[in-house]
C-alpha positions as CSV (number, residue, x, y, z in Angstrom):
1,M,-10.2,5.9,32.6
2,K,-11.0,2.3,32.3
3,R,-9.2,0.5,34.6
4,L,-9.2,-3.5,34.1
5,A,-7.1,-5.6,35.9
6,P,-4.8,-7.3,33.7
7,A,-7.0,-10.3,33.3
8,V,-9.7,-9.1,32.3
9,L,-7.5,-7.1,29.6
10,A,-6.6,-9.8,28.5
11,A,-9.5,-11.2,28.1
12,L,-11.1,-8.4,26.3
13,L,-8.3,-7.6,24.4
14,L,-7.2,-11.1,22.9
15,A,-10.9,-13.0,22.5
16,P,-13.1,-11.7,19.9
17,T,-16.9,-11.6,20.0
18,A,-19.0,-14.0,18.9
19,A,-21.2,-11.8,16.8
20,V,-17.7,-11.1,14.8
21,A,-16.3,-14.3,14.6
22,A,-19.9,-14.5,12.9
23,G,-18.8,-11.8,10.7
24,Q,-22.2,-9.7,12.1
25,T,-21.0,-6.3,13.7
26,T,-17.9,-4.5,14.1
27,P,-15.8,-4.8,17.5
28,A,-16.4,-1.9,20.3
29,V,-12.6,-2.4,20.6
30,S,-10.3,-4.7,18.5
31,P,-8.6,-7.6,20.3
32,I,-4.4,-7.3,20.0
33,L,-2.1,-10.7,20.1
34,T,0.3,-10.6,22.6
35,T,2.1,-13.7,21.6
36,P,6.2,-13.6,20.7
37,D,5.9,-13.6,17.6
38,A,3.2,-10.8,17.6
39,Q,5.7,-8.3,18.9
40,D,6.3,-5.4,16.8
41,V,9.9,-4.7,16.7
42,L,8.9,-1.4,14.6
43,S,6.9,0.3,17.9
44,Y,7.5,1.1,21.3
45,A,3.9,0.5,22.1
46,R,3.3,-1.5,25.1
47,P,-0.4,-2.2,23.8
48,E,-0.9,-5.2,26.8
49,I,-0.4,-2.6,29.4
50,A,-2.3,0.2,27.8
51,R,-2.9,1.1,24.6
52,V,-4.9,3.7,22.2
53,T,-8.5,2.5,21.1
54,H,-9.9,6.2,19.0
55,V,-7.9,8.9,18.0
56,D,-9.8,12.3,17.5
57,L,-7.7,14.8,15.5
58,D,-8.2,18.5,15.1
59,L,-5.9,19.6,13.1
60,A,-4.6,22.3,11.0
61,A,-2.9,22.2,7.4
62,D,-0.3,25.3,6.7
63,F,1.4,25.2,3.6
64,A,3.2,28.1,4.0
65,S,4.9,26.0,7.2
66,Q,4.2,22.4,5.3
67,T,2.9,21.7,8.7
68,M,0.0,20.4,10.3
69,S,-0.8,21.4,13.8
70,G,-3.3,21.3,16.7
71,T,-4.4,18.6,18.9
72,A,-5.2,14.6,18.6
73,T,-7.5,13.1,21.6
74,L,-6.9,9.9,22.5
75,D,-9.1,7.2,24.2
76,V,-6.3,5.0,25.9
77,L,-7.2,1.2,27.2
78,A,-5.3,0.3,30.3
79,A,-4.7,-2.1,32.8
80,R,-5.5,-1.4,36.4
81,D,-2.0,-0.9,37.7
82,A,-0.7,0.7,34.6
83,K,1.2,4.1,35.3
84,E,2.0,5.0,31.6
85,I,1.2,4.6,27.7
86,V,3.9,4.7,25.2
87,L,3.1,6.0,21.7
88,D,5.2,6.2,18.6
89,T,6.9,9.4,17.4
90,D,8.9,10.9,14.3
91,G,9.8,14.2,14.5
92,L,6.5,16.2,16.3
93,Q,6.9,19.3,18.4
94,I,4.6,18.8,21.3
95,A,3.4,21.3,23.0
96,S,1.6,19.7,26.2
97,V,-0.5,17.1,27.4
98,T,-3.1,17.0,29.3
99,D,-6.1,15.0,30.3
100,A,-9.6,15.2,29.1
101,K,-10.3,18.3,31.9
102,G,-6.7,20.0,31.1
103,R,-4.7,19.1,33.8
104,P,-1.1,18.7,33.0
105,L,0.0,15.2,32.3
106,A,4.0,14.4,32.9
107,W,5.5,13.4,29.5
108,K,8.5,12.7,27.7
109,V,10.2,11.5,24.2
110,G,12.7,9.2,24.8
111,A,15.8,9.4,22.0
112,S,15.1,8.6,18.5
113,E,16.4,6.2,15.8
114,T,16.7,6.1,12.6
115,Y,13.6,5.2,10.7
116,K,11.7,3.8,14.0
117,G,11.3,7.4,15.7
118,A,11.0,8.6,19.4
119,P,8.7,7.0,22.4
120,L,6.6,9.3,23.7
121,T,6.1,8.3,27.4
122,I,2.8,10.0,29.2
123,Q,2.3,9.4,32.3
124,L,-2.0,8.6,32.7
125,N,-2.4,9.8,36.4
126,G,-6.0,7.9,36.1
127,A,-6.7,9.8,33.0
128,S,-9.0,7.2,30.4
129,R,-8.4,10.3,27.5
130,I,-5.1,12.3,26.6
131,V,-5.1,15.2,24.7
132,I,-1.8,16.3,23.0
133,T,-1.1,19.5,21.1
134,Y,1.6,19.4,18.6
135,R,2.9,20.4,15.3
136,S,4.6,18.0,12.8
137,A,8.0,18.7,11.2
138,S,7.8,20.0,7.8
139,N,9.6,17.2,6.2
140,A,6.8,14.4,8.2
141,R,7.8,11.2,6.2
142,A,3.9,11.0,5.6
143,L,3.4,14.2,4.0
144,Q,3.6,15.5,0.7
145,W,3.2,19.2,0.4
146,L,3.1,20.1,-3.5
147,P,3.7,23.5,-5.1
148,P,1.4,24.0,-7.6
149,Q,3.6,23.6,-10.5
150,L,3.8,20.5,-9.9
151,T,0.2,19.3,-9.7
152,A,-2.2,18.6,-13.1
153,G,-4.1,22.3,-12.6
154,K,-0.7,24.1,-12.3
155,K,-2.8,26.7,-10.0
156,K,-2.9,25.8,-6.6
157,P,-1.0,23.7,-3.7
158,Y,-1.8,20.1,-2.9
159,L,-1.5,17.8,0.3
160,F,-1.3,14.1,0.4
161,S,-0.4,11.3,3.2
162,Q,1.2,7.6,2.7
163,G,0.9,6.1,6.3
164,Q,2.3,2.5,5.1
165,S,4.2,1.2,6.6
166,I,5.4,3.3,10.1
167,N,5.2,7.2,8.0
168,N,1.9,8.2,10.3
169,R,4.1,8.5,13.1
170,S,5.3,11.7,11.7
171,W,2.3,13.5,11.8
172,I,0.0,11.7,14.6
173,P,1.2,10.7,18.0
174,T,-0.6,7.3,19.0
175,Q,0.2,3.5,18.9
176,D,1.3,2.7,15.0
177,S,1.6,-0.4,14.9
178,P,-0.7,-2.3,12.3
179,G,-1.5,-4.7,15.4
180,I,-3.3,-1.8,17.6
181,R,-6.7,-1.3,15.5
182,Q,-7.9,1.9,16.5
183,T,-11.7,4.2,15.7
184,W,-10.9,7.9,14.4
185,T,-12.9,11.3,14.1
186,A,-10.9,14.1,12.7
187,K,-11.5,17.9,11.9
188,I,-9.4,19.0,9.0
189,T,-8.8,23.0,9.1
190,V,-7.9,24.3,5.1
191,P,-7.6,27.1,3.2
192,A,-10.9,28.3,1.6
193,D,-10.2,27.5,-2.0
194,L,-9.1,23.8,-1.2
195,V,-10.6,21.1,-0.3
196,A,-9.7,17.8,2.3
197,V,-10.7,14.4,1.8
198,M,-10.0,11.6,4.0
199,S,-10.3,8.0,4.5
200,G,-13.4,7.9,6.5
201,E,-16.9,8.6,6.5
202,R,-17.5,12.5,5.0
203,L,-19.3,14.0,8.0
204,T,-19.3,18.0,6.1
205,P,-19.4,17.2,2.2
206,E,-19.2,21.3,1.6
207,G,-17.3,22.0,5.0
208,E,-17.9,24.4,7.1
209,P,-16.8,28.2,7.8
210,A,-13.2,28.7,10.0
211,A,-11.4,31.6,10.9
212,G,-8.6,33.3,9.3
213,G,-11.3,32.6,6.0
214,K,-10.3,28.9,6.0
215,R,-13.1,25.7,5.9
216,S,-13.2,22.7,8.1
217,Y,-14.3,19.1,6.7
218,R,-15.1,16.6,9.4
219,F,-14.8,12.8,8.9
220,A,-15.2,9.8,10.7
221,M,-14.0,6.0,10.6
222,D,-16.0,4.0,13.9
223,K,-14.7,0.6,12.5
224,P,-11.2,-0.2,13.9
225,V,-8.6,-0.2,11.2
226,P,-4.6,-0.2,11.8
227,P,-3.5,3.1,12.2
228,Y,-1.8,3.2,9.2
229,L,-4.7,3.6,7.4
230,I,-5.1,7.2,8.7
231,A,-4.9,9.2,5.1
232,V,-5.5,12.8,4.0
233,A,-5.4,14.3,1.2
234,V,-6.2,18.4,0.7
235,G,-5.8,20.0,-2.8
236,D,-8.4,21.2,-6.1
237,L,-10.6,18.4,-5.8
238,V,-14.0,17.7,-7.7
239,F,-15.9,14.7,-7.6
240,K,-18.1,12.1,-10.1
241,P,-20.0,9.2,-9.1
242,L,-18.8,5.8,-10.8
243,G,-21.6,3.9,-9.2
244,K,-24.4,3.9,-6.1
245,R,-21.7,3.5,-4.0
246,T,-18.4,4.8,-5.8
247,G,-16.8,7.6,-7.4
248,V,-13.6,9.7,-7.8
249,W,-12.0,12.8,-6.5
250,T,-9.3,14.1,-8.5
251,E,-8.4,17.8,-9.9
252,P,-10.7,19.2,-12.5
253,S,-7.9,18.1,-15.6
254,M,-8.0,14.9,-14.9
255,L,-11.8,14.4,-13.9
256,D,-13.0,12.7,-17.2
257,R,-10.0,10.4,-18.2
258,S,-9.5,9.4,-14.4
259,A,-13.7,8.5,-14.7
260,Y,-13.5,6.9,-18.0
261,E,-10.6,4.3,-16.8
262,L,-12.5,3.4,-13.6
263,A,-15.7,3.1,-15.0
264,D,-16.6,-1.1,-13.8
265,T,-15.0,-0.1,-10.4
266,E,-18.9,-0.8,-9.1
267,K,-18.8,-4.0,-10.6
268,M,-15.2,-4.6,-9.0
269,V,-16.8,-4.6,-5.5
270,E,-19.9,-6.7,-6.3
271,A,-17.2,-9.1,-7.9
272,A,-15.2,-9.2,-4.9
273,E,-18.4,-9.6,-2.8
274,G,-19.2,-12.3,-4.9
275,L,-15.8,-13.9,-3.9
276,Y,-15.4,-13.4,0.3
277,G,-18.3,-11.8,1.5
278,A,-19.9,-8.4,1.8
279,Y,-17.7,-5.5,1.5
280,R,-18.5,-3.6,4.8
281,W,-16.9,-0.1,4.4
282,G,-19.5,1.7,3.5
283,R,-18.4,4.0,0.4
284,Y,-15.3,2.5,-2.4
285,D,-14.1,5.9,-3.5
286,L,-11.1,6.2,-5.2
287,L,-8.6,10.0,-5.3
288,V,-6.1,9.5,-8.5
289,L,-3.5,11.5,-7.4
290,P,-0.2,13.9,-8.7
291,P,2.4,11.9,-10.5
292,S,4.4,12.5,-7.3
293,F,2.3,9.6,-5.4
294,P,5.1,7.1,-4.7
295,F,3.5,3.6,-4.9
296,G,0.7,1.9,-7.7
297,G,-1.8,2.7,-5.2
298,M,-3.0,2.6,-1.3
299,E,-5.9,0.7,0.2
300,N,-7.3,3.5,2.6
301,P,-10.5,2.1,3.9
302,T,-13.2,4.3,2.5
303,L,-10.9,6.0,-0.1
304,T,-8.3,4.4,-2.3
305,F,-5.2,6.6,-3.3
306,L,-4.2,5.7,-6.9
307,T,-0.9,7.0,-9.3
308,P,-2.3,8.5,-12.4
309,T,0.6,6.1,-14.2
310,F,-2.8,3.9,-14.5
311,L,-4.0,6.0,-16.9
312,T,-3.4,4.7,-19.9
313,G,-6.9,5.1,-21.7
314,D,-7.1,1.1,-22.2
315,R,-8.3,0.2,-19.0
316,A,-5.3,-1.8,-19.4
317,N,-4.0,-1.5,-15.8
318,V,-7.5,-1.8,-13.6
319,G,-5.7,-4.6,-11.8
320,L,-4.4,-2.0,-9.7
321,V,-7.8,-1.0,-8.7
322,A,-8.8,-4.7,-8.1
323,H,-5.7,-5.1,-5.9
324,E,-6.7,-2.0,-3.7
325,L,-10.1,-2.5,-3.3
326,A,-9.3,-6.3,-2.4
327,H,-7.2,-4.9,0.7
328,S,-10.6,-4.7,1.7
329,W,-10.8,-7.9,3.2
330,S,-6.8,-8.7,2.9
331,G,-5.2,-6.0,5.2
332,N,-8.3,-4.0,6.0
333,L,-10.3,-6.4,7.5
334,V,-7.8,-9.2,8.6
335,T,-4.1,-7.2,9.2
336,N,-1.0,-8.1,9.7
337,A,-0.3,-8.0,13.3
338,T,3.8,-6.9,12.1
339,W,5.1,-6.3,9.2
340,S,7.0,-9.0,9.6
341,D,3.7,-10.5,8.0
342,S,3.2,-8.3,5.5
343,W,2.8,-11.1,2.9
344,L,-0.6,-12.0,5.0
345,N,-1.6,-8.5,3.5
346,E,0.0,-8.6,0.0
347,G,-0.2,-11.9,-0.6
348,F,-3.5,-12.5,0.2
349,T,-4.3,-9.7,-2.0
350,S,-2.6,-10.5,-4.6
351,Y,-4.2,-13.6,-5.2
352,F,-7.8,-12.0,-4.6
353,E,-7.1,-9.3,-7.3
354,N,-6.6,-12.3,-9.3
355,R,-9.6,-13.9,-8.8
356,I,-11.6,-10.3,-9.4
357,M,-10.0,-9.9,-12.4
358,E,-11.6,-13.6,-13.8
359,R,-14.5,-12.9,-12.6
360,L,-14.9,-9.4,-14.6
361,Y,-12.7,-9.8,-17.9
362,G,-12.2,-13.7,-18.0
363,K,-9.8,-16.3,-17.1
364,E,-7.4,-15.8,-20.2
365,R,-6.5,-12.1,-18.9
366,A,-6.2,-13.7,-15.5
367,D,-3.9,-16.4,-16.3
368,V,-1.5,-14.0,-18.4
369,E,-1.3,-11.8,-14.9
370,A,-0.9,-14.5,-13.5
371,D,2.1,-16.2,-15.5
372,L,3.6,-12.7,-15.0
373,T,3.5,-12.9,-11.0
374,W,5.6,-16.2,-11.5
375,D,8.1,-14.0,-13.6
376,E,8.3,-11.4,-10.9
377,L,8.7,-13.8,-8.7
378,E,11.9,-14.9,-10.5
379,T,13.1,-11.4,-10.6
380,N,11.9,-10.9,-6.2
381,F,14.3,-13.5,-6.2
382,R,17.2,-12.1,-7.8
383,A,17.3,-8.8,-6.1
384,A,17.2,-10.6,-2.8
385,G,20.5,-12.3,-3.5
386,G,19.1,-15.6,-5.0
387,R,16.4,-18.7,-3.9
388,T,18.5,-19.6,-0.9
389,T,18.7,-15.9,1.1
390,P,16.3,-14.6,4.3
391,G,15.0,-12.6,2.0
392,T,12.8,-15.2,0.3
393,R,10.9,-16.1,3.1
394,L,7.3,-15.0,3.6
395,H,7.9,-14.8,7.6
396,G,10.5,-12.5,7.9
397,D,11.8,-8.8,7.4
398,P,9.6,-6.6,9.4
399,E,10.2,-4.3,5.7
400,G,8.8,-7.1,3.6
401,G,9.9,-6.9,0.0
402,Q,8.1,-7.9,-3.1
403,V,8.3,-11.5,-2.5
404,D,5.6,-11.1,0.1
405,Y,3.0,-10.3,-2.9
406,T,4.4,-12.8,-5.5
407,K,5.5,-16.0,-3.4
408,G,2.8,-15.1,-1.2
409,A,-0.3,-15.0,-4.0
410,I,1.7,-18.5,-5.5
411,F,1.2,-20.1,-2.2
412,L,-2.8,-19.5,-1.9
413,K,-3.1,-20.4,-6.0
414,T,-1.3,-23.7,-4.6
415,I,-3.2,-24.0,-2.1
416,E,-6.4,-23.3,-4.1
417,E,-5.1,-25.8,-7.2
418,T,-4.8,-28.8,-4.1
419,V,-7.8,-28.4,-2.2
420,G,-10.0,-27.7,-4.8
421,R,-11.2,-23.7,-5.7
422,D,-15.0,-24.3,-4.3
423,R,-13.3,-26.0,-1.0
424,W,-10.7,-23.2,-1.0
425,D,-13.2,-20.0,-1.6
426,A,-15.8,-21.8,1.3
427,Y,-12.4,-21.5,3.7
428,L,-11.5,-17.9,2.7
429,R,-15.0,-16.6,3.1
430,S,-15.4,-18.0,6.8
431,Y,-11.5,-16.7,7.4
432,F,-11.9,-13.4,6.7
433,D,-15.8,-13.6,8.6
434,R,-13.4,-15.0,11.3
435,H,-11.2,-12.9,12.0
436,A,-12.9,-9.6,10.8
437,F,-11.6,-6.2,12.3
438,Q,-8.4,-8.3,14.2
439,P,-4.9,-8.8,13.7
440,Q,-3.1,-12.0,12.7
441,T,0.6,-13.7,12.2
442,T,1.4,-16.3,10.0
443,A,1.5,-18.8,13.2
444,G,-2.3,-17.7,13.7
445,F,-2.9,-18.3,10.2
446,L,-1.3,-21.7,9.7
447,K,-3.1,-23.1,12.9
448,D,-6.6,-21.8,11.2
449,L,-5.8,-23.4,7.8
450,R,-5.4,-26.9,9.6
451,A,-8.1,-26.5,12.1
452,N,-10.8,-25.0,9.5
453,L,-8.9,-26.7,6.2
454,I,-6.8,-29.6,6.7
455,R,-8.7,-31.2,9.5
456,G,-6.1,-33.6,10.7
457,D,-5.8,-34.9,7.2
458,Q,-2.4,-36.1,7.1
459,A,-2.1,-36.7,2.9
460,L,-3.1,-33.2,2.6
461,E,-0.9,-31.3,5.1
462,A,2.2,-33.2,3.3
463,K,1.1,-32.1,-0.1
464,L,0.5,-28.6,0.7
465,Q,4.2,-28.1,2.8
466,L,2.9,-25.1,4.9
467,D,5.8,-24.6,6.7
468,R,7.9,-24.6,3.9
469,W,6.2,-22.3,2.5
470,A,6.4,-19.4,4.9
471,Y,9.0,-20.2,6.9
472,E,12.0,-21.3,4.9
473,P,13.3,-19.7,1.3
474,G,13.2,-20.2,-1.7
475,M,10.7,-22.2,-3.9
476,P,8.7,-25.1,-2.5
477,D,8.4,-28.1,-5.1
478,N,4.5,-28.0,-5.2
479,A,3.8,-24.9,-6.7
480,V,1.7,-24.0,-9.4
481,H,3.3,-22.3,-12.2
482,V,-0.3,-21.1,-14.2
483,K,1.0,-20.5,-17.9
484,S,-0.5,-18.1,-20.3
485,P,-0.5,-19.1,-24.4
486,Q,-0.8,-15.0,-24.9
487,L,2.5,-15.1,-23.0
488,A,3.7,-18.0,-24.9
489,A,3.0,-16.3,-28.2
490,V,4.6,-12.9,-27.2
491,E,7.5,-15.1,-25.8
492,R,7.7,-16.2,-29.6
493,A,7.7,-12.3,-31.0
494,A,10.1,-11.6,-28.8
495,A,12.3,-14.8,-30.2
496,A,11.8,-14.1,-34.0
497,F,12.8,-10.6,-33.2
498,A,16.2,-11.4,-31.2
499,A,16.8,-14.0,-34.2
500,G,17.3,-11.3,-36.4
501,G,13.7,-10.0,-37.6
502,P,12.7,-6.7,-38.0
503,A,10.5,-5.0,-35.9
504,S,7.6,-4.5,-38.4
505,A,7.2,-8.0,-38.7
506,I,5.5,-8.4,-35.6
507,D,1.9,-7.8,-35.0
508,T,1.4,-6.3,-32.0
509,K,-2.3,-5.4,-32.4
510,G,-4.5,-5.7,-28.9
511,W,-1.2,-6.1,-26.9
512,S,-2.0,-5.0,-23.7
513,T,0.3,-3.6,-21.1
514,Q,1.0,-7.2,-19.8
515,L,1.8,-8.5,-23.0
516,W,4.1,-5.5,-24.1
517,Q,6.2,-6.2,-20.8
518,R,6.6,-9.7,-21.0
519,F,7.6,-8.8,-24.8
520,I,10.4,-6.3,-23.8
521,A,11.0,-8.1,-21.1
522,R,12.1,-11.4,-23.0
523,L,14.4,-9.4,-25.4
524,P,18.4,-10.0,-24.9
525,R,19.4,-7.8,-22.5
526,T,22.2,-7.2,-25.2
527,L,21.6,-5.0,-27.9
528,A,23.2,-3.3,-31.0
529,A,22.1,0.6,-31.3
530,E,20.6,0.1,-34.7
531,R,18.2,-3.1,-33.9
532,L,17.0,-0.5,-30.5
533,A,16.5,2.0,-33.0
534,D,14.4,-0.8,-35.1
535,L,12.3,-1.2,-32.3
536,D,12.0,2.7,-30.9
537,R,11.2,3.6,-34.3
538,T,8.6,1.1,-35.3
539,F,7.0,0.8,-31.9
540,R,7.7,4.9,-30.3
541,L,8.6,3.2,-27.3
542,S,10.7,6.8,-26.0
543,E,7.3,8.7,-26.7
544,Q,5.0,5.9,-24.9
545,T,2.7,7.6,-22.3
546,N,1.8,4.2,-21.1
547,G,4.5,4.3,-17.5
548,Y,4.6,0.8,-17.2
549,I,5.7,0.1,-21.2
550,R,7.8,3.2,-21.3
551,S,9.7,2.0,-18.2
552,A,10.4,-1.0,-19.1
553,W,11.8,-0.2,-22.2
554,L,13.8,2.4,-20.8
555,E,15.6,-0.1,-18.6
556,L,16.7,-2.0,-21.9
557,A,18.0,1.2,-23.2
558,I,20.0,1.8,-20.4
559,A,21.5,-1.5,-20.2
560,N,22.7,-0.5,-23.6
561,R,24.1,2.8,-23.0
562,Y,21.2,4.1,-26.0
563,E,21.6,7.7,-26.3
564,P,19.0,8.3,-28.2
565,A,16.6,7.3,-25.3
566,V,18.7,9.7,-22.8
567,P,16.0,12.6,-23.0
568,S,13.4,10.2,-22.5
569,I,14.9,8.9,-19.5
570,E,15.0,12.2,-18.2
571,Q,11.5,13.4,-19.0
572,F,10.6,10.3,-17.3
573,L,12.4,10.7,-14.5
574,T,11.3,14.1,-13.7
575,S,7.3,13.3,-14.4
576,V,6.7,10.1,-12.7
577,G,7.1,9.6,-9.2
578,R,5.9,6.1,-8.5
579,T,8.8,3.9,-6.9
580,L,8.1,1.1,-8.8
581,L,8.4,2.4,-12.0
582,V,11.6,4.7,-11.5
583,R,13.9,3.1,-8.6
584,P,14.9,-0.2,-11.5
585,L,15.8,3.4,-13.9
586,Y,18.1,4.3,-11.4
587,Q,19.4,0.9,-10.4
588,G,20.2,0.0,-13.9
589,L,22.1,3.6,-15.0
590,K,24.1,2.8,-11.6
591,A,25.0,-0.8,-12.9
592,Q,26.7,1.6,-16.5
593,G,29.2,3.3,-13.9
594,D,30.3,7.0,-14.9
595,W,28.4,7.2,-18.1
596,G,24.8,6.2,-15.9
597,M,25.6,8.1,-12.9
598,T,26.6,10.9,-15.0
599,I,22.6,11.3,-16.3
600,A,21.7,9.8,-12.9
601,R,22.9,12.7,-10.5
602,R,22.1,15.2,-13.0
603,V,18.2,14.1,-13.6
604,Y,17.8,13.6,-10.0
605,A,19.3,17.0,-9.3
606,K,16.4,18.2,-10.5
607,A,13.8,15.4,-9.9
608,R,13.8,14.3,-5.8
609,P,12.2,18.3,-4.7
610,T,9.0,16.3,-6.4
611,Y,9.6,12.6,-5.2
612,H,7.7,11.8,-2.2
613,P,10.1,11.5,0.3
614,V,9.8,7.5,0.3
615,T,11.0,7.5,-3.5
616,A,13.5,10.0,-2.5
617,G,14.9,7.7,0.6
618,A,14.4,4.4,-2.6
619,I,16.5,6.4,-4.6
620,D,19.4,7.7,-2.4
621,K,20.0,4.1,-1.2
622,V,20.3,3.2,-4.8
623,L,22.9,6.5,-5.6
624,G,24.2,6.3,-2.3
625,E,23.0,10.1,-1.8
């Protein structure tokens, strides 16, 4: 075991190397933070005493029992007087714990807490590597096992994981905290007719024969990552290249549509590099998942996971890809040390996404999306209970929220407008270099900002209102609201309809998804059935294959108890599993009392088995199930 005196251990863990500070290399061991604001309340780990630096998985995916089983071998870095290491688990069935030579180590699983799981405490007894033999539970929160009928191809089963924020402890026994970065390797054994992919370098492209007529696939991630970014998927998967370092994985029936929609991916990588420095993860591939994936996307390194709801045939929603790509810098490269600072991940990324979209598609499109962000923030404030509530602060709730995305992005846009784009871009590029492969806190970011951008300029400090943005609720009065002329024109069309004009008089030619969303959002929330019928008949909204437009329309229909839309509501909720699109509909149904709850309960009884546990948990809360 690497036994270090506490002072030496602290120096190693807290101080980045000079090479990393210059953005040149990957640290062998990523630093941790031990300041009070970096203490992770959602983890049992005590990394300042003993921490995991590397995870080696050897697991088999069993579709019959819906479990992953095998071993996790952990490399441990500990202080000289450390006697034990504490890991995070959730529902794991531990069979044994040994050192690298097979000698048993004493271990104990502590009391479990809802959501947080249970601590696994292991007596080290001088071990530098520990081997845990275990099996995940059949209802592991990170894993969704799909029967063939819930896939695009309808012939073979499917498995995918979703680690963020603290779900991976349900299939990997490790220190599951974003501030404890780890390298990893894996061997995943699957049925011979399925393919495994992971968020790391693919070492065995075709797999290797394994016992029982199965195949094993090997992967490696040699850069320390927060453990929520270890991801796996298994299914009837095929690949198509998009560029020299980009490509798409998905089921065969979805491959051509996915490749068409993702045609600009290589250009996106180049645009991002032009803004904030080299892409450091090797390949940038994408996996388009079945409809039950709960999020728009997940920024797993080397392999972004994407919802199929972005496949609308017009490339109107590739901002989602720009967002997940931007995480390769903000989130994956520099990571929030705890989930109380998740805005450092999502707010930075939402800002960066908009810059990528502007560079590729022009300022007009970027302004549309930035203006919509302001709209979304107003919605987020209402959902949080108003502007003055604690839920509207950036540094706050460890479970995070949409304010992290919207208010965070507007904060950074405000800094850009205040100091000038060139100066701001130079700072951001240097920030990503200086903190590469390291965790960060809000206090740490503000300290860095003051040291490397403000540099004692008291007038600039006063203009930026940094502490107010970070720690206080609501919106500071210096916030920059980007306004789009295109959205203003759409608002005039909505106003004309609201004043009694016919839907047929509205020219929607060339409208993007975002313009449709603004149009529907600006319509009166109370409309007569004949007015709703005019909209539906003219624009065929209940038949929309674009999930974003369909969800916005169905929210309006539900608010007016528009009975002709009920079949569309039922079809949509039983075929789409993205939380962002389905939760507002269940919330709307609940708000309609008995009328809505009758529909909601009937539909949810059919839909729940098709939802990822993340989505099901969210809807359970909405409906009080």
